[in-house]
Each structure stands twice: as structure tokens, then as C-alpha cells.
C-alpha positions as CSV (number, residue, x, y, z in Angstrom):
1,M,114.8,-57.4,101.2
2,N,111.3,-58.3,102.3
3,K,110.6,-59.6,98.8
4,L,113.7,-61.8,98.9
5,V,112.7,-63.4,102.2
6,S,109.2,-64.1,100.8
7,V,110.6,-65.8,97.7
8,V,113.0,-67.9,99.8
9,L,110.2,-69.0,102.2
10,M,108.0,-69.9,99.2
11,V,110.7,-72.0,97.7
12,V,111.3,-73.8,101.0
13,L,107.6,-74.5,101.3
14,V,107.3,-75.9,97.8
15,V,110.3,-78.2,98.3
16,M,109.0,-79.5,101.6
17,S,105.6,-80.1,100.1
18,L,107.2,-82.1,97.2
19,L,109.3,-84.2,99.5
20,T,106.4,-85.0,101.7
21,F,104.2,-85.9,98.8
22,S,106.8,-88.1,97.1
23,S,107.6,-90.1,100.2
24,N,104.0,-90.9,100.8
25,S,103.3,-92.0,97.2
26,Y,106.0,-94.8,97.4
27,A,105.0,-96.0,100.9
28,D,102.6,-98.6,99.8
29,E,104.6,-100.0,96.9
30,T,105.4,-103.7,97.3
31,K,107.7,-106.0,95.3
32,M,107.2,-109.7,95.0
33,V,108.1,-112.8,93.0
34,G,105.4,-115.5,92.7
35,T,103.7,-118.1,90.6
36,I,100.4,-117.4,88.8
37,T,97.7,-119.7,90.2
38,K,94.7,-118.0,88.5
39,I,94.0,-115.5,85.7
40,S,90.6,-113.9,85.3
41,L,90.2,-111.6,82.3
42,S,87.2,-109.2,82.3
43,A,84.6,-109.6,79.5
44,D,85.8,-106.4,77.8
45,K,89.5,-107.4,78.2
46,K,90.4,-104.1,79.7
47,S,91.4,-105.5,83.1
48,A,92.3,-108.7,84.7
49,T,92.6,-110.2,88.2
50,V,95.5,-112.4,88.9
51,V,96.3,-114.5,91.9
52,L,100.0,-115.0,92.6
53,K,101.4,-117.4,95.2
54,D,104.2,-115.4,96.9
55,S,107.5,-117.4,96.7
56,K,108.7,-116.2,100.1
57,S,105.6,-116.3,102.3
58,E,103.6,-118.9,100.3
59,K,100.5,-116.7,100.6
60,D,98.1,-115.9,97.8
61,V,98.1,-112.3,96.6
62,T,95.4,-111.0,94.3
63,I,96.5,-108.2,91.9
64,V,94.5,-106.2,89.5
65,I,96.1,-105.6,86.1
66,S,95.0,-102.7,83.8
67,D,97.9,-102.0,81.5
68,D,97.4,-102.9,77.8
69,L,100.8,-104.5,77.3
70,T,100.3,-107.1,80.1
71,L,96.6,-107.7,79.1
72,D,97.8,-108.5,75.5
73,K,100.2,-111.0,76.9
74,F,97.3,-112.8,78.7
75,V,95.2,-112.8,75.6
76,D,98.1,-114.1,73.4
77,K,98.9,-116.8,76.1
78,R,102.5,-115.4,76.5
79,I,101.7,-115.3,80.2
80,V,99.8,-118.2,81.5
81,E,99.0,-119.9,84.8
82,G,102.1,-121.5,86.3
83,D,104.5,-118.8,85.1
84,E,106.8,-117.2,87.6
85,I,106.2,-113.5,87.8
86,R,108.1,-110.5,89.2
87,C,105.8,-107.6,90.0
88,K,105.4,-104.4,91.8
89,Y,102.0,-103.3,93.1
90,E,100.5,-100.7,95.4
91,T,97.4,-100.9,97.5
92,I,94.7,-98.5,96.4
93,N,91.3,-98.5,98.1
94,G,91.9,-102.0,99.4
95,A,92.9,-103.5,96.0
96,N,96.4,-104.3,94.8
97,A,97.0,-102.4,91.6
98,S,99.8,-103.6,89.4
99,K,102.6,-101.1,88.6
100,M,104.9,-103.7,86.9
101,F,104.2,-107.3,85.9
102,K,106.8,-109.4,84.1
103,K,108.0,-113.0,83.7
104,T,111.2,-113.6,85.7
105,A,112.8,-115.1,82.7
106,G,111.8,-112.2,80.5
107,C,108.9,-111.9,78.1
């Protein structure tokens, strides 16, 4: 009986830990739609900094892009300044890191 109580308590603790961790990881995720005003590719083309003008607030938001698919689209000029973008990003150490970056009309 003592062993059963210990197992149940352990399962409850693990579940509570997972729920707490998962709710915190999504707390900083932000979605937005905006127009690209500036694209700056790094010299090694392994990252880029993009400035988007938020369509709702009209504020400029700087986002760091590091995924290869989006970087290839910058190099191939499939995504250029003036394109409307739908993106998700999260703030990590004061920088907005892209989680999803797509043209609103598809790409």
C-alpha cells in the first residue's frame, strides 16, 4: 500500500511539473502581421535580422531569423522588403527570435 501511494504521488508531481513548464514556455510567444521594412543578412548567411512594421500598432519590431528555409527565401529573393509577413516570435534574452515566418499570401 505504501508503494502505491508513493507511485501515485510521483505521477502527480511529474504531471504538475510538465503543466507548469509548458505554460511558461508559451507565455512569451507573440503573433503578428506586418510589412518588411529592412532585411539584414549576416555575412555567413546563417542568420538575418528583419524589421517588420506591425500592421495593428504601426510600430517597428526587430526579429532575428535563424531557420534555413526562411534564410534561403531571403537569398533567393522570394521574400523581399515590402512583402507582408505573418510571423510568430518569442523574446529570448531581449531578442525576438522567429518561430514561424511566412508571406501572408503563401510562399
